C-alpha positions as CSV (number, residue, x, y, z in Angstrom):
1,X,92.3,66.7,69.9
2,X,95.7,67.6,71.5
3,X,98.9,66.7,69.7
4,X,101.3,67.8,72.5
5,X,104.8,66.7,71.5
6,X,107.1,65.2,74.2
7,X,110.3,67.0,75.3
8,X,113.0,68.0,74.6
9,X,112.2,70.7,72.1
10,X,113.1,70.0,68.5
11,X,113.7,73.7,67.8
12,X,115.9,74.4,70.8
13,X,118.0,76.7,68.5
14,X,115.2,79.2,68.6
15,X,116.2,80.0,72.1
16,X,119.8,80.8,71.2
17,X,119.3,84.5,70.6
18,X,121.1,87.6,72.0
19,X,117.9,88.8,73.7
20,X,117.3,85.4,75.5
21,X,121.0,85.2,76.6
22,X,120.9,88.8,78.0
23,X,117.7,88.0,79.9
24,X,119.3,84.8,81.2
25,X,122.4,86.7,82.4
26,X,120.3,89.2,84.3
27,X,118.0,86.6,85.8
28,X,120.9,84.5,87.0
29,X,122.5,87.5,88.6
30,X,119.4,88.4,90.6
31,X,118.8,84.8,91.7
32,X,122.4,84.4,92.8
33,X,122.3,87.6,94.8
34,X,119.1,86.5,96.4
35,X,120.5,83.1,97.3
36,X,123.6,84.6,98.9
37,X,121.5,87.1,100.9
38,X,119.2,84.3,102.2
39,X,122.2,82.2,103.2
40,X,123.6,85.1,105.2
41,X,120.6,85.3,107.5
42,X,120.8,83.4,110.8
43,X,117.3,82.0,110.8
44,X,116.1,80.6,107.5
45,X,112.9,79.3,109.1
46,X,111.5,82.9,109.4
47,X,111.8,83.4,105.6
48,X,110.3,80.0,105.0
49,X,107.3,80.6,107.3
50,X,106.5,84.3,106.4
51,X,107.4,84.4,102.7
52,X,105.9,81.1,101.8
53,X,102.6,82.4,103.0
54,X,103.0,85.5,100.8
55,X,103.8,83.3,97.8
56,X,100.8,81.1,98.6
57,X,98.5,84.1,98.8
58,X,99.7,85.4,95.4
59,X,99.6,82.1,93.7
60,X,96.0,81.4,94.9
61,X,94.9,84.8,93.7
62,X,95.7,83.8,90.1
63,X,93.0,81.2,90.6
64,X,90.6,83.8,91.9
65,X,91.0,82.6,95.5
66,X,91.1,85.9,97.2
67,X,91.9,86.4,100.8
68,X,93.4,89.0,103.1
69,X,96.6,89.1,105.1
70,X,94.4,89.2,108.3
71,X,92.6,86.0,107.3
72,X,95.8,84.2,106.3
73,X,98.1,85.2,109.1
74,X,95.5,84.9,111.8
75,X,94.8,81.3,110.8
76,X,96.6,78.0,111.0
77,X,96.4,74.6,109.5
78,X,93.6,73.6,111.9
79,X,91.4,76.7,111.9
80,X,91.3,79.1,109.0
81,X,89.2,82.3,108.9
82,X,87.6,81.5,105.6
83,X,87.5,78.8,102.8
84,X,90.0,81.0,100.8
85,X,92.4,81.2,103.8
86,X,92.2,77.4,104.1
87,X,93.1,77.2,100.4
88,X,96.2,79.4,101.0
89,X,97.2,77.3,104.0
90,X,96.9,74.1,101.9
91,X,99.3,75.8,99.4
92,X,101.8,76.5,102.1
93,X,101.6,72.8,103.2
94,X,101.9,71.6,99.6
95,X,105.0,73.8,99.1
96,X,106.6,72.3,102.2
97,X,105.8,68.8,101.0
98,X,107.5,69.4,97.7
99,X,110.5,71.2,99.2
100,X,111.0,68.4,101.8
101,X,110.9,65.7,99.2
102,X,113.4,67.5,96.9
103,X,115.7,68.3,99.8
104,X,115.9,64.7,100.9
105,X,116.1,63.0,97.5
106,X,117.6,65.6,95.2
107,X,115.0,64.6,92.6
108,X,111.6,65.8,91.5
109,X,109.6,62.6,91.1
110,X,106.1,62.1,89.8
111,X,105.2,61.0,93.3
112,X,106.4,64.4,94.5
113,X,104.0,66.3,92.2
114,X,101.2,63.9,93.1
115,X,101.8,64.6,96.8
116,X,101.9,68.4,96.2
117,X,98.6,68.3,94.3
118,X,97.0,66.0,96.9
119,X,98.0,68.5,99.7
120,X,96.7,71.4,97.6
121,X,93.3,69.8,96.8
122,X,93.0,67.7,99.9
123,X,92.3,64.6,97.8
124,X,94.1,61.8,96.0
125,X,92.5,62.0,92.6
126,X,95.9,61.6,90.9
127,X,96.4,62.0,87.2
128,X,93.4,62.5,85.0
129,X,92.0,59.3,83.7
130,X,88.7,60.5,82.3
131,X,88.2,62.7,79.1
132,X,86.4,66.0,79.0
133,X,88.9,68.5,80.4
134,X,89.1,71.7,78.4
135,X,90.4,75.2,79.1
136,X,87.9,77.9,78.4
137,X,87.9,81.7,78.3
138,X,86.3,82.7,81.6
139,X,84.4,85.6,80.0
140,X,83.1,84.0,76.8
141,X,83.1,80.3,77.6
142,X,85.0,79.6,74.4
143,X,87.3,76.6,74.4
144,X,90.8,77.9,73.9
145,X,92.8,74.7,74.5
146,X,92.1,71.0,74.9
147,X,94.9,69.2,76.8
148,X,95.6,65.5,76.1
149,X,92.5,63.4,76.9
150,X,93.7,59.8,76.9
151,X,94.9,58.6,80.3
152,X,97.8,56.7,78.8
153,X,99.0,59.8,76.9
154,X,98.8,61.9,80.1
155,X,100.8,59.4,82.0
156,X,103.4,59.1,79.2
157,X,103.8,62.8,78.9
158,X,104.3,63.2,82.6
159,X,106.9,60.5,82.6
160,X,108.6,62.3,79.8
161,X,108.5,65.6,81.7
162,X,110.1,64.0,84.8
163,X,112.9,62.6,82.6
164,X,113.4,66.1,81.1
165,X,113.7,67.7,84.6
166,X,116.7,65.4,85.3
167,X,118.2,65.3,81.8
168,X,122.0,66.0,81.6
169,X,121.7,67.9,78.3
170,X,123.5,71.2,79.1
171,X,120.2,73.2,79.0
172,X,120.4,76.3,81.2
173,X,118.3,75.6,84.4
174,X,116.2,78.7,84.0
175,X,115.3,77.8,80.4
176,X,114.5,74.3,81.7
177,X,112.1,75.8,84.2
178,X,110.5,77.9,81.5
179,X,110.0,74.9,79.2
180,X,108.9,72.5,82.0
181,X,106.4,75.0,83.3
182,X,104.8,75.3,79.9
183,X,104.8,71.6,79.3
184,X,103.2,70.9,82.7
185,X,100.4,73.4,82.2
186,X,99.8,72.0,78.6
187,X,99.6,68.5,79.9
188,X,97.2,69.7,82.5
189,X,97.6,66.4,84.3
190,X,95.2,66.9,87.2
191,X,91.5,67.5,87.4
192,X,92.2,70.6,89.5
193,X,95.1,72.4,91.0
194,X,97.3,72.5,87.9
195,X,98.1,76.2,88.0
196,X,99.2,76.2,91.6
197,X,101.1,72.9,91.3
198,X,102.9,74.3,88.2
199,X,104.0,77.3,90.1
200,X,105.3,75.2,93.0
201,X,107.1,73.1,90.3
202,X,109.0,76.3,89.3
203,X,110.3,76.6,92.9
204,X,111.2,73.0,93.1
205,X,113.2,73.2,89.9
206,X,115.1,76.3,91.2
207,X,115.8,74.3,94.4
208,X,116.9,71.1,92.6
209,X,119.2,73.0,90.3
210,X,120.9,74.7,93.3
211,X,119.8,78.2,92.3
212,X,117.7,78.8,95.5
213,X,117.4,76.9,98.8
214,X,114.2,78.7,100.0
215,X,110.9,79.6,98.2
216,X,111.4,83.3,98.2
217,X,111.1,84.2,94.5
218,X,107.8,85.9,94.0
219,X,107.0,84.6,90.6
220,X,103.3,84.3,91.4
221,X,103.0,88.0,92.0
222,X,104.6,88.7,88.6
223,X,102.2,86.3,86.9
224,X,99.3,87.9,88.8
225,X,100.2,91.4,87.5
226,X,100.8,90.1,83.9
227,X,98.0,87.6,83.8
228,X,96.8,88.4,80.3
229,X,100.4,88.0,78.9
230,X,100.9,84.8,80.8
231,X,97.9,83.1,79.3
232,X,98.4,84.6,75.8
233,X,102.0,83.4,75.7
234,X,101.1,79.9,76.9
235,X,98.8,79.7,73.9
236,X,101.1,81.2,71.3
237,X,103.6,78.5,72.0
238,X,100.9,75.8,71.5
239,X,99.7,77.4,68.3
240,X,102.9,79.0,66.8
241,X,105.8,77.4,68.6
242,X,107.1,80.7,69.8
243,X,109.3,79.5,72.6
244,X,111.6,82.4,72.7
245,X,108.9,84.9,73.5
246,X,107.5,82.7,76.3
247,X,111.0,82.2,77.7
248,X,111.8,85.9,77.7
249,X,108.5,86.5,79.5
250,X,109.5,84.1,82.3
251,X,113.1,85.1,82.5
252,X,112.2,88.8,82.8
253,X,109.8,87.7,85.6
254,X,112.6,85.9,87.4
255,X,114.8,89.0,87.2
256,X,112.1,91.3,88.3
257,X,110.9,89.2,91.2
258,X,114.5,88.5,92.2
259,X,115.1,92.2,92.6
260,X,111.9,92.6,94.6
261,X,112.7,89.6,96.8
262,X,116.2,91.0,97.5
263,X,114.8,94.3,98.6
264,X,112.2,92.6,100.8
265,X,114.7,90.3,102.5
266,X,117.0,93.2,103.2
267,X,114.2,95.2,104.7
268,X,113.1,92.2,106.7
269,X,116.7,91.7,108.0
270,X,117.0,95.4,108.9
271,X,113.6,95.5,110.7
272,X,114.5,92.4,112.7
273,X,117.8,94.0,113.7
274,X,116.1,97.2,114.8
275,X,113.5,95.2,116.8
276,X,116.2,93.2,118.4
277,X,118.0,96.3,119.5
278,X,114.9,97.9,121.0
279,X,113.8,94.7,122.7
280,X,117.1,94.4,124.4
281,X,117.0,98.0,125.5
282,X,113.3,98.2,126.6
283,X,112.6,94.7,127.8
284,X,115.9,93.1,128.7
285,X,114.3,90.7,131.3
286,X,112.2,88.9,128.7
287,X,114.4,89.3,125.6
288,X,115.6,86.1,123.9
289,X,116.4,85.2,120.4
290,X,113.6,82.7,120.4
291,X,111.1,85.5,121.4
292,X,112.4,87.7,118.5
293,X,112.1,84.8,116.1
294,X,108.6,84.2,117.2
295,X,107.6,87.8,116.5
296,X,108.9,87.5,112.9
297,X,107.8,84.0,112.2
298,X,104.2,84.8,113.0
299,X,103.1,88.4,112.0
300,X,100.0,87.4,114.1
301,X,101.4,85.6,117.2
302,X,99.4,84.3,120.2
303,X,99.9,82.7,123.6
304,X,100.0,79.2,122.2
305,X,102.8,80.0,119.8
306,X,105.0,81.6,122.4
307,X,104.2,78.9,125.0
308,X,105.3,76.2,122.5
309,X,108.3,77.8,120.9
310,X,109.9,79.3,124.1
311,X,109.0,76.3,126.3
312,X,107.4,78.5,128.9
313,X,104.1,78.2,130.8
314,X,100.9,79.7,129.4
315,X,100.9,82.3,132.1
316,X,104.5,83.4,131.3
317,X,103.7,83.5,127.5
318,X,100.7,85.7,128.2
319,X,102.9,88.0,130.4
320,X,105.5,88.3,127.7
321,X,102.9,89.3,125.1
322,X,101.2,91.8,127.3
323,X,104.6,93.5,128.0
324,X,105.3,93.5,124.3
325,X,102.0,95.1,123.6
326,X,102.4,97.7,126.3
327,X,105.8,98.6,125.0
328,X,104.4,99.0,121.5
329,X,106.2,96.1,119.8
330,X,102.9,94.4,118.9
331,X,99.3,95.4,118.8
332,X,96.8,93.3,120.7
333,X,93.6,92.4,118.8
334,X,90.8,90.0,119.8
335,X,89.5,87.9,116.8
336,X,86.8,85.6,117.8
337,X,87.8,84.1,121.1
338,X,91.5,84.5,120.5
339,X,93.8,87.4,121.4
340,X,96.4,88.0,118.6
341,X,99.5,90.1,119.0
342,X,100.3,91.7,115.6
343,X,103.7,92.7,114.5
344,X,102.5,95.7,112.5
345,X,105.8,96.8,110.9
346,X,106.4,93.3,109.6
347,X,102.8,93.0,108.4
348,X,103.2,96.3,106.6
349,X,106.4,95.1,105.0
350,X,104.8,91.9,103.7
351,X,101.6,93.7,102.6
352,X,103.4,96.2,100.4
353,X,105.7,94.1,98.2
354,X,105.7,95.8,94.8
355,X,107.2,95.0,91.4
356,X,108.7,97.7,89.3
357,X,108.0,96.8,85.7
358,X,109.9,99.8,84.4
């Protein structure tokens, strides 16, 4: 049976090491630079739309939900190219649900996490009330961890976690995120969707603490590339109380993904500026900031998107896209019954995000 202790940690002093503080300093430096860079951009919606889809794709991949950029970007909430693409779209919606709630209330409530999980899984099963949930090694089937089974204990531990998220105890916010993420995954409060909800929780903590205003920190990509370490360290805390090692892992991930996100946002900004300049030069009669925004909000745009966002007729939207395709700004591709217009430089940028672990 599980004997998961409530928060706060009793051995908080174990995190007070030179190595942890050095990692904290670097992580905060990268996150602060990323936040400032995002705030300098004129259209935050573009980052929210394009980068949240990338985060959703990476987070879903950890759960072996594999899809392609083509499937994800050429789909929407109503019609997805595959079940996996639908899962990724549900993640994007869940992320927006969480961000909207935290932005309006300044709090991370249990109801917020329940709403996030409901959007992810497209059901309202809520917290676990039935016993029998165990975590197994996928290869061997061996049980590696048994989370709390009693419904009352699950509810009490979640209430305790929510209190911890809002505690005025002087704990560094990035350490709070590391501890909270581990506790959430160890409670394993839902029948399904715990991993993805936990990774959204990381972003919500960064938002609530004022460290980031947009979900542009690619922590899921870091976890994907270090998956074995992630699960090993989750377990060593449970078995050996090695919080410093777990915290270092996550802090290094924050710094690493922070640097990657900074590079990506800078390249996105530069690409947008280059495209703006060329559009004004080659197609001055149809250029507008709204048209430029559309091309970068949707790597795969279509007539309906342009028609809606620019407030033009369907005929005019089609004319604009054909002119863009002829001039080489987008590539026209028919998928099913729909013509998509693909911003290939943007898609290449999003498809080739890399992490330098050196």
